[in-house]
N, C-alpha and C positions, 0 to 999 in steps of 0.2 A: 504494500500500500504506500501511497505517496504521503509525505508529511507536509503540513502547512502550519505556519505561525500566523495567528490572527491578532492584530493589535486593535484595540477598540476604545472609543470614547462614548460616554453616555450622551444622549440627546437631553434636552430639558426634561422630556417625559421620563427618560430613564433615570435621571438624577432624582426626580421627585419620587420615583418608585424604587429607590435604592434598597429598601428592605425586602423587596421581591427578587433581588438579583440572584440569590442562591436557587430559588425555584425556577427562574428563567434559565439558569445554567443547567439544571437537571432536565428541563424540557428540551434544551438544545442537544444534550447528550442523547436523549431518546430519539430525537429527529435524526441525528447523525447515525445512530444504530439502524434506524429504519432505512437509511440510504446505503447501508453496507459499510459505514465508517465507524469511527469512535473518537470521542474527545479524550485525549490523554490527560489533560488537565486544564482547568480554568483558574486563573489567578487574578485577584484584584490588586492593582498596583498604584504606587505613588509616582508622580512625575507626569510626563507628557501624555501617557495613556492611562485610562481608568481600569482596563482589564486586558489580559493576554490569554489566549487559548492556544493549545497545541492540539492539532487535529490530524488524524490519519484517515485518509479517504481512498477509495478504490480508483478515483479518477479526478481530474481537474473539474469535470462537469459535475460530479457529485458534491464536491466541496462548494462549488459555485452555487448549486441549488440550495445548499444549506445556508450559505451567506445571504442569498436572496430571501429565503424564508425568514431568517433572523432579522434582516433589514426591514422587511415588510411589517414587522411588529412595532417598529418605530422607537425602540429603546436605545439604540446605539448606531454608531457609524464605525465602519471597520476598514482596515488596510490588511490585505491578505498577501502573504508571501509564501512561495514554495520553498521548502527547506530540503536539503539533501544530506543524507548520511555520509560518513567518510567513504564507505564503499561506493555509493552512488557518485560521489564527487570524483573518486578515482576513475570511474568509467567515463565521466565527462572530460577529465584531463586526457584520458586515452584518446577520446574522439578528437579533441583539439590538436593533440600531437599528430594524429593520423592525417589531419587536414593540413598539416604543415606548420603547426604552431610550436 
């Protein structure tokens, strides 16, 4: 499965409903499982972002569907990044070298 890092900030609605954040995280985990993925962890953070989630999903499309579903609820805005394991990145390096890099 592919790994993704999701950085998020609450909207005004999300901030007002801060006490419901753990329940929303559980609902997001259930939605991820229904799409064949899983949320490895969700963390509430200090600084530039209000929360961070680590997600494993079977495809880019599956994680995008989950992000759309979550965004439609109106509680947060997110930035999603594809993350690579060391093994995956070694494969990427191999492809770059094979292409003349």
